[in-house]
DSSP file (Angstrom, degrees, kcal/mol; ACC not computed):
  #  RESIDUE AA STRUCTURE BP1 BP2  ACC     N-H-->O    O-->H-N    N-H-->O    O-->H-N    TCO  KAPPA ALPHA  PHI   PSI    X-CA   Y-CA   Z-CA
    1    1 A M              0   0    0      0, 0.0     2,-0.0     0, 0.0     0, 0.0   0.000 360.0 360.0 360.0 127.9   34.8  -15.0  -17.3
    2    2 A T     >  -     0   0    0      1,-0.1     4,-2.3     4,-0.0     5,-0.2  -0.284 360.0-107.7 -78.3 166.9   36.7  -18.3  -17.1
    3    3 A D  H  > S+     0   0    0      1,-0.2     4,-2.5     2,-0.2     5,-0.2   0.883 121.1  54.0 -61.3 -37.8   35.2  -21.7  -17.7
    4    4 A K  H  > S+     0   0    0      2,-0.2     4,-2.5     1,-0.2    -1,-0.2   0.915 108.7  48.0 -63.8 -42.8   35.5  -22.4  -14.0
    5    5 A E  H  > S+     0   0    0      2,-0.2     4,-2.4     1,-0.2    -2,-0.2   0.895 111.5  50.5 -65.1 -40.1   33.6  -19.3  -13.1
    6    6 A R  H  X S+     0   0    0     -4,-2.3     4,-2.7     2,-0.2    -2,-0.2   0.922 110.9  48.8 -62.5 -44.0   30.9  -20.1  -15.7
    7    7 A L  H  X S+     0   0    0     -4,-2.5     4,-2.6     2,-0.2    -2,-0.2   0.915 111.7  48.7 -62.8 -43.6   30.5  -23.6  -14.3
    8    8 A E  H  X S+     0   0    0     -4,-2.5     4,-2.2     2,-0.2    -1,-0.2   0.891 111.9  50.1 -63.4 -38.9   30.3  -22.3  -10.7
    9    9 A S  H  X S+     0   0    0     -4,-2.4     4,-2.3     2,-0.2    -2,-0.2   0.923 112.2  46.2 -64.5 -45.3   27.7  -19.8  -11.9
   10   10 A L  H  X S+     0   0    0     -4,-2.7     4,-2.6     2,-0.2    -2,-0.2   0.882 111.7  52.0 -65.3 -38.2   25.6  -22.4  -13.6
   11   11 A T  H  X S+     0   0    0     -4,-2.6     4,-2.4     2,-0.2    -1,-0.2   0.904 109.6  49.8 -63.8 -41.2   25.9  -24.7  -10.6
   12   12 A S  H  X S+     0   0    0     -4,-2.2     4,-2.2     2,-0.2    -2,-0.2   0.914 111.6  47.9 -63.3 -43.7   24.7  -21.9   -8.4
   13   13 A I  H  X S+     0   0    0     -4,-2.3     4,-2.4     2,-0.2    -2,-0.2   0.913 111.2  51.2 -63.4 -42.8   21.7  -21.3  -10.7
   14   14 A E  H  X S+     0   0    0     -4,-2.6     4,-2.5     1,-0.2    -2,-0.2   0.906 109.6  50.0 -61.8 -41.9   20.9  -25.0  -10.8
   15   15 A N  H  X S+     0   0    0     -4,-2.4     4,-2.5     2,-0.2    -1,-0.2   0.906 109.7  51.3 -62.6 -41.7   21.0  -25.2   -7.0
   16   16 A D  H  X S+     0   0    0     -4,-2.2     4,-2.4     1,-0.2    -2,-0.2   0.921 111.3  47.4 -60.7 -44.5   18.7  -22.2   -6.7
   17   17 A V  H  X S+     0   0    0     -4,-2.4     4,-2.8     1,-0.2    -2,-0.2   0.906 111.3  51.1 -64.8 -41.7   16.2  -23.8   -9.2
   18   18 A Q  H  X S+     0   0    0     -4,-2.5     4,-2.6     2,-0.2     5,-0.2   0.912 110.7  48.5 -62.9 -42.7   16.4  -27.1   -7.3
   19   19 A I  H  X S+     0   0    0     -4,-2.5     4,-2.3     2,-0.2    -2,-0.2   0.933 113.7  46.9 -62.3 -46.0   15.6  -25.4   -3.9
   20   20 A T  H  X S+     0   0    0     -4,-2.4     4,-2.6     1,-0.2    -2,-0.2   0.920 113.8  47.6 -62.9 -44.4   12.7  -23.5   -5.4
   21   21 A E  H  X S+     0   0    0     -4,-2.8     4,-2.5     2,-0.2    -2,-0.2   0.903 111.8  49.7 -65.8 -41.3   11.3  -26.6   -7.1
   22   22 A R  H  X S+     0   0    0     -4,-2.6     4,-2.5    -5,-0.2    -1,-0.2   0.900 111.9  49.0 -64.1 -39.6   11.6  -28.7   -3.9
   23   23 A T  H  X S+     0   0    0     -4,-2.3     4,-2.4    -5,-0.2    -2,-0.2   0.932 111.7  48.2 -65.4 -45.5    9.9  -26.0   -1.9
   24   24 A K  H  X S+     0   0    0     -4,-2.6     4,-2.4     1,-0.2    -2,-0.2   0.917 112.2  50.0 -60.2 -42.7    7.1  -25.7   -4.4
   25   25 A H  H  X S+     0   0    0     -4,-2.5     4,-2.3     2,-0.2    -2,-0.2   0.923 110.9  48.6 -63.1 -44.6    6.7  -29.5   -4.5
   26   26 A A  H  X S+     0   0    0     -4,-2.5     4,-2.1     1,-0.2    -1,-0.2   0.904 112.8  48.2 -62.5 -41.0    6.6  -29.7   -0.7
   27   27 A M  H  X S+     0   0    0     -4,-2.4     4,-2.6     2,-0.2    -1,-0.2   0.876 109.5  52.4 -68.9 -37.2    4.0  -26.9   -0.5
   28   28 A E  H  X S+     0   0    0     -4,-2.4     4,-2.6     2,-0.2    -2,-0.2   0.904 108.9  50.8 -63.9 -40.5    1.8  -28.5   -3.2
   29   29 A I  H  X S+     0   0    0     -4,-2.3     4,-2.5     2,-0.2    -2,-0.2   0.919 110.7  49.8 -61.1 -43.2    1.9  -31.8   -1.2
   30   30 A Y  H  X S+     0   0    0     -4,-2.1     4,-2.8     2,-0.2    -2,-0.2   0.933 111.4  47.0 -61.7 -46.9    0.8  -29.8    1.9
   31   31 A V  H  X S+     0   0    0     -4,-2.6     4,-2.7     2,-0.2    -1,-0.2   0.909 112.6  50.0 -63.9 -41.6   -2.1  -28.1    0.1
   32   32 A N  H  X S+     0   0    0     -4,-2.6     4,-2.3     2,-0.2    -1,-0.2   0.913 111.9  48.2 -62.6 -42.0   -3.2  -31.4   -1.4
   33   33 A W  H  X S+     0   0    0     -4,-2.5     4,-2.6     2,-0.2    -2,-0.2   0.928 111.8  49.8 -62.7 -44.1   -3.1  -33.0    2.0
   34   34 A L  H  X S+     0   0    0     -4,-2.8     4,-2.6     1,-0.2    -2,-0.2   0.905 109.2  52.0 -62.3 -41.7   -5.0  -30.1    3.5
   35   35 A Q  H  X S+     0   0    0     -4,-2.7     4,-2.2     1,-0.2    -1,-0.2   0.928 112.7  44.5 -60.5 -44.9   -7.7  -30.3    0.8
   36   36 A S  H  X S+     0   0    0     -4,-2.3     4,-1.4     1,-0.2    -2,-0.2   0.880 113.3  50.7 -69.5 -35.5   -8.2  -34.0    1.4
   37   37 A A  H  < S+     0   0    0     -4,-2.6    -1,-0.2     1,-0.2    -2,-0.2   0.891 111.8  48.2 -66.1 -38.5   -8.3  -33.5    5.1
   38   38 A M  H >< S+     0   0    0     -4,-2.6     3,-1.1     1,-0.2    -2,-0.2   0.874 107.8  54.2 -70.2 -36.8  -10.8  -30.7    4.8
   39   39 A S  H 3< S+     0   0    0     -4,-2.2    -1,-0.2     1,-0.3    -2,-0.2   0.822 112.9  43.7 -68.8 -28.3  -13.0  -32.8    2.5
   40   40 A G  T 3< S+     0   0    0     -4,-1.4    -1,-0.3    -5,-0.2    -2,-0.2   0.361  90.1 121.5 -93.8   5.1  -13.1  -35.6    5.0
   41   41 A S    <   -     0   0    0     -3,-1.1    -3,-0.1    -4,-0.1     8,-0.0  -0.394  64.7-137.9 -71.2 142.6  -13.7  -33.2    7.9
   42   42 A P        +     0   0    0      0, 0.0    -1,-0.1     0, 0.0     2,-0.1   0.547  69.3 117.3 -75.8  -4.6  -16.8  -33.6   10.0
   43   43 A W        -     0   0    0      1,-0.2    -2,-0.1    -5,-0.1     6,-0.0  -0.403  52.3-160.6 -64.9 137.1  -17.2  -29.8   10.0
   44   44 A T        +     0   0    0     -2,-0.1     2,-1.4     1,-0.1    -1,-0.2   0.586  64.7  97.9 -94.4 -10.9  -20.4  -28.9    8.3
   45   45 A N     >  +     0   0    0      1,-0.2     4,-1.8     2,-0.1     3,-0.2  -0.637  47.4 179.1 -83.4  93.8  -19.5  -25.3    7.6
   46   46 A V  H  > S+     0   0    0     -2,-1.4     4,-2.4     1,-0.2    -1,-0.2   0.855  79.8  57.4 -64.1 -36.0  -18.3  -25.5    4.0
   47   47 A D  H  > S+     0   0    0      1,-0.2     4,-2.4     2,-0.2    -1,-0.2   0.895 105.4  50.7 -62.6 -39.4  -17.6  -21.7    3.9
   48   48 A L  H  > S+     0   0    0      2,-0.2     4,-2.7     1,-0.2    -1,-0.2   0.919 109.5  50.7 -64.2 -42.9  -15.2  -22.1    6.9
   49   49 A N  H  X S+     0   0    0     -4,-1.8     4,-2.4     1,-0.2    -2,-0.2   0.917 111.3  48.3 -59.6 -44.4  -13.4  -25.0    5.1
   50   50 A K  H  X S+     0   0    0     -4,-2.4     4,-2.3     2,-0.2    -1,-0.2   0.902 112.2  49.0 -63.9 -40.7  -13.0  -22.8    1.9
   51   51 A K  H  X S+     0   0    0     -4,-2.4     4,-2.5     2,-0.2    -2,-0.2   0.924 111.6  48.7 -66.2 -44.0  -11.7  -19.9    3.9
   52   52 A L  H  X S+     0   0    0     -4,-2.7     4,-2.5     1,-0.2    -2,-0.2   0.914 112.7  48.1 -61.8 -42.7   -9.2  -22.1    5.8
   53   53 A L  H  X S+     0   0    0     -4,-2.4     4,-2.6    -5,-0.2    -1,-0.2   0.886 110.4  52.3 -64.6 -38.6   -8.0  -23.6    2.5
   54   54 A S  H  X S+     0   0    0     -4,-2.3     4,-2.4     2,-0.2    -2,-0.2   0.920 110.7  47.2 -63.1 -44.3   -7.8  -20.1    1.0
   55   55 A Y  H  X S+     0   0    0     -4,-2.5     4,-2.4     2,-0.2    -2,-0.2   0.913 112.6  49.6 -63.4 -42.6   -5.6  -18.9    3.9
   56   56 A A  H  X S+     0   0    0     -4,-2.5     4,-2.4     2,-0.2    -2,-0.2   0.915 111.0  49.4 -63.2 -42.2   -3.4  -22.0    3.7
   57   57 A T  H  X S+     0   0    0     -4,-2.6     4,-2.6     2,-0.2    -2,-0.2   0.910 110.6  50.3 -63.3 -42.4   -3.0  -21.5    0.0
   58   58 A D  H  X S+     0   0    0     -4,-2.4     4,-2.4     2,-0.2    -2,-0.2   0.911 111.3  49.0 -61.1 -42.4   -2.1  -17.8    0.5
   59   59 A N  H  X S+     0   0    0     -4,-2.4     4,-2.3     2,-0.2    -2,-0.2   0.908 111.9  48.0 -64.6 -41.9    0.5  -18.8    3.1
   60   60 A V  H  X S+     0   0    0     -4,-2.4     4,-2.5     2,-0.2     5,-0.2   0.923 111.5  50.2 -64.6 -44.3    2.1  -21.4    0.9
   61   61 A T  H  X S+     0   0    0     -4,-2.6     4,-2.2     1,-0.2    -2,-0.2   0.912 111.9  48.0 -60.1 -43.4    2.2  -19.0   -2.0
   62   62 A A  H  X S+     0   0    0     -4,-2.4     4,-2.3     2,-0.2    -1,-0.2   0.892 111.1  51.0 -65.5 -39.6    3.9  -16.4    0.2
   63   63 A A  H  X S+     0   0    0     -4,-2.3     4,-2.5     2,-0.2    -2,-0.2   0.917 110.6  48.0 -64.9 -43.0    6.4  -18.9    1.5
   64   64 A V  H  X S+     0   0    0     -4,-2.5     4,-2.4     1,-0.2    -1,-0.2   0.914 111.7  50.3 -63.8 -42.3    7.4  -20.1   -2.0
   65   65 A A  H  X S+     0   0    0     -4,-2.2     4,-2.4    -5,-0.2    -1,-0.2   0.904 111.1  49.2 -62.9 -40.6    7.8  -16.5   -3.1
   66   66 A L  H  X S+     0   0    0     -4,-2.3     4,-2.9     2,-0.2     5,-0.2   0.931 110.9  48.8 -65.5 -45.2   10.0  -15.7   -0.1
   67   67 A V  H  X S+     0   0    0     -4,-2.5     4,-2.2     1,-0.2    -2,-0.2   0.905 111.0  51.3 -60.8 -40.9   12.2  -18.8   -0.7
   68   68 A E  H  X S+     0   0    0     -4,-2.4     4,-0.7     2,-0.2    -1,-0.2   0.932 112.1  45.8 -63.2 -44.5   12.6  -17.9   -4.3
   69   69 A K  H >< S+     0   0    0     -4,-2.4     3,-1.1     1,-0.2     4,-0.4   0.932 113.1  50.1 -62.6 -44.9   13.6  -14.3   -3.4
   70   70 A L  H >< S+     0   0    0     -4,-2.9     3,-1.2     1,-0.3    -1,-0.2   0.844 103.2  60.1 -64.0 -32.7   16.0  -15.6   -0.8
   71   71 A S  H 3< S+     0   0    0     -4,-2.2    -1,-0.3     1,-0.3    -2,-0.2   0.709 104.3  51.3 -68.8 -17.5   17.6  -18.0   -3.2
   72   72 A H  T << S+     0   0    0     -3,-1.1    -1,-0.3    -4,-0.7    -2,-0.2   0.472  81.5 118.3 -96.4  -2.8   18.5  -15.1   -5.4
   73   73 A A    <   -     0   0    0     -3,-1.2     3,-0.1    -4,-0.4    -3,-0.0  -0.411  49.6-160.3 -65.9 137.6   20.2  -13.1   -2.6
   74   74 A K        +     0   0    0      1,-0.1     2,-0.3    -2,-0.1    -1,-0.1   0.682  67.2   1.5 -93.5 -20.7   23.9  -12.6   -3.3
   75   75 A N  S  > S-     0   0    0      1,-0.1     4,-1.9     0, 0.0     3,-0.2  -0.929  83.1 -86.7-156.7 176.9   25.0  -11.8    0.2
   76   76 A L  H  > S+     0   0    0     -2,-0.3     4,-2.6     1,-0.2     5,-0.2   0.854 121.5  58.2 -62.8 -36.1   23.9  -11.5    3.8
   77   77 A E  H  > S+     0   0    0      1,-0.2     4,-2.2     2,-0.2    -1,-0.2   0.911 106.9  47.8 -60.8 -42.5   22.8   -7.9    3.3
   78   78 A A  H  > S+     0   0    0     -3,-0.2     4,-2.6     2,-0.2    -1,-0.2   0.886 110.5  52.3 -66.1 -38.6   20.5   -8.9    0.6
   79   79 A V  H  X S+     0   0    0     -4,-1.9     4,-2.7     2,-0.2     5,-0.2   0.933 110.1  48.0 -62.0 -46.0   19.0  -11.7    2.7
   80   80 A V  H  X S+     0   0    0     -4,-2.6     4,-2.7     1,-0.2    -2,-0.2   0.903 112.2  49.5 -62.6 -41.6   18.4   -9.3    5.6
   81   81 A K  H  X S+     0   0    0     -4,-2.2     4,-2.8     2,-0.2     5,-0.2   0.927 112.1  47.3 -64.2 -44.9   16.7   -6.8    3.2
   82   82 A I  H  X S+     0   0    0     -4,-2.6     4,-2.3     2,-0.2    -2,-0.2   0.932 114.7  46.5 -61.7 -45.7   14.5   -9.4    1.7
   83   83 A Q  H  X S+     0   0    0     -4,-2.7     4,-2.5     2,-0.2    -2,-0.2   0.904 113.5  48.7 -64.5 -41.6   13.5  -10.8    5.1
   84   84 A T  H  X S+     0   0    0     -4,-2.7     4,-2.5     2,-0.2    -2,-0.2   0.927 111.7  48.8 -64.9 -45.4   12.9   -7.3    6.5
   85   85 A D  H  X S+     0   0    0     -4,-2.8     4,-2.1     1,-0.2    -1,-0.2   0.901 112.3  49.5 -60.4 -40.5   10.7   -6.3    3.5
   86   86 A N  H  X S+     0   0    0     -4,-2.3     4,-2.3    -5,-0.2    -2,-0.2   0.913 110.8  49.3 -64.7 -43.1    8.8   -9.5    3.9
   87   87 A D  H  X S+     0   0    0     -4,-2.5     4,-3.1     2,-0.2     5,-0.3   0.896 109.5  51.9 -63.7 -40.6    8.2   -8.9    7.6
   88   88 A V  H  X S+     0   0    0     -4,-2.5     4,-1.2     1,-0.2    -1,-0.2   0.920 112.0  46.2 -62.6 -43.5    7.0   -5.3    7.0
   89   89 A R  H  < S+     0   0    0     -4,-2.1    -2,-0.2    -5,-0.2    -1,-0.2   0.891 116.4  45.9 -64.5 -38.8    4.5   -6.6    4.4
   90   90 A F  H  < S+     0   0    0     -4,-2.3    -2,-0.2     1,-0.2    -1,-0.2   0.932 120.2  36.2 -71.4 -46.9    3.4   -9.4    6.7
   91   91 A W  H  <        0   0    0     -4,-3.1    -1,-0.2    -5,-0.2    -2,-0.2   0.519 360.0 360.0 -89.8  -5.1    3.0   -7.4    9.9
   92   92 A G     <        0   0    0     -4,-1.2    -3,-0.2    -5,-0.3    -4,-0.1   0.457 360.0 360.0  92.8 360.0    1.8   -4.2    8.2
């Protein structure tokens, strides 16, 4: 492997990490916003608030996991397989 190939490989890995980190950060901001919105909600059903927050957290976790998997795909075939596997798990 030449120095140029190593540099391109490291750059690709760095880009993957940056995408994953940005996605996680955006999702954390969303969950924090949702938590604060729920705490200020006029709804009196605390169990409903907890359930909604739990669903939102599960969705965010799944989205981050999907982005991380997709960032490691080497080609379009791998992307399609990851997306199809994700859809099968989601839709049953």
